[in-house]
N, C-alpha and C positions, 0 to 999 in steps of 0.2 A: 368503230374501227380500232384496232389495236396497233401500237407502234411496231410490234413484231411483224405486221403485214408489210412494213416498209414501203408504204405507198404515200403519195402526197395527197393532201385534202385540197379540194378546189381545182383551179386550173393548174396545169403543169407549168411550173416556172421554167424560165429559160436556162440553159446550162450556165449562163453568166450570172443568174441571180444568186446572190450570196448574202447570207445573214450579216448585217452590221451589228456589232455588239457595242453599246454605249456604256462606258464605266466613268465613275467620278474621278476627279473633279472636272475633267474636260468637258466643256459644253460645245456641241456641234449641231449643225442643221439636221432635222430629221425628216426623212420621207416615210410616208405610210406604206404598209401597215407597221405599228409598233405595239409591242407588248412591254409592259413595265412589270418587273417581278418584285412585288411587294410582299413582305413577309419577315419574320424574325431573322436577325443576323447575329447579334451578340447572344451567346449561349445555345445557338442552334447549329446543327450540322451544316455543312456547306451544300445545301440543296440547290442553289442557283446554277451551279455548273451542270448538274444533272438536268435541270429544267432546260438550259440552253441546248444541251444535246438533243433532248427529246424534240424541242420545237424545230431545230435545225433539220432534223432527220424528216419531220413531217412536212415541213415547207421551208426551204432555205430562203425564200423571198421575204420572210417576215423579220423585221428588225427588232432587237431586244434591248431594253435598258435595264441593267442590273446594278443596284446600289452597292453590292458587295465588292470590296476591293481590299487587298492586303496593302497596308501602308508600312513605310519604313518608320522607325522611331523618329518623332518630332515632325513627321510630314502630315499627319492628319490635321485638318482644320474643320472644326465642328460646323461653323457657319457655311463654309464651302460645300460640305456634305449635304446639309439640310437644303441649301439653295439649289444644288444639283437635283436632288431628289424631287423637290417641289416642281422644278422646271420639267423634268421628265415625266412625272405624274401627269401634269397638265398637258403635255404633248401626247402622252398615250390616251388621255380622255378625249382628245380631238381627233387623234389619227389611228386609233386602234382600240385597246382595252387594257385594263389593269387586272393582272393575274394575282390573287392573293393566295399564298401557300402558308398556312399556319402549322409550321413544323413543331413538334413536340420538343420540349426543353432537352438538350443534350448534356449541357454543363451548367450548373447553377452558379450564379453571381449574387452573393448576398447583399451587394450594394445597390441593385436595381431590380425592379420587377421584371420578370421574363416577358418579352414581347410588348413592352409598354408603348413604344412608338407605333409598332404594327397595329395594336388594338386602337389606338387614337386615329390612325390613318384608315383603318377599316370602317370606322364609325364616320369619319369625314367623308369618305367616298361612297358609303351607303347612302348618306343624305344627298350627295351630288348625283347619284344614280336616280334616286327618287325624284328630285327636283329638275335634273337636266337630262336624264336618260343615259348617263355615262355607262358604258359596257363594263361589267365586272364579271369575273369568274373567281369562285372561292373553293379552296380545297382545305380540308382540315385533317391533319394526320391524327390517327388514334392516339390519345394520350396527351393531346393539347389541352392545357387547363382552361376551362371556360367554354369549352366547345359546345356543350349542351345549351348553354344560354345564347351563344351566338347563332346556332341553328334555329332555335325557337324564335328569336327576334327577326331573323332574316325571313323565316316562314310567315310571320305575321305581317311584315311590312313590305317585302319584295320578293315573293315566292318565285318570281321568274328568273332570279339569279341562280344559276346552277351551284349546288353545293356538293363537292366530290370528295372521295375518301383516299385517293392516291394521287401522288404528284403526276404520274403518267396520265391518268384520266383528266386531271386538271388542265394539263397541257394540251391534250388532245381536244378538249372542249374549247379552249381559248383559240386554237388554230381553227377549229370548225366555225366558230362565231366569226372569226375575221374573214374567212372565205365567203361568207354570205354578205359581208359589208363592203369589201374592196374588190 
């Protein structure tokens, strides 16, 4: 199904069903289903807003946790951001799924490796999928460095995890997978 068909997957949500967007650093109670948007932030285009729009259009009853937030100078607290991400990754593992979108690098920062945190989290959640059955969807944008290796390792160890080539397809697959669970 394509987003352009503008239909909802699964049961028709009530008109009152509205997507709740969770942003750092505020921690709130989560009702299922929840999608966590995992993937590069620093050096990447702002893909999370596009993903939110796609998911909302497909099924406005799905809640979304997005770690990307613009902070004012001096407002960002590293530990609070990491704690927030850890909390909502774990919530999505229990109450939905984790959507990884590996966007290609848009702006190079010579002080850090591109997508270093996302690569660590992807490996962490790959293992949790294998061990605990956590639901994952993986999308890799053409031009993401290391894509060949990631695709090969996922095909070896967990071929049931869908690997898609566009953000739209990745979001559609995530919504489809949640409609079969909740």
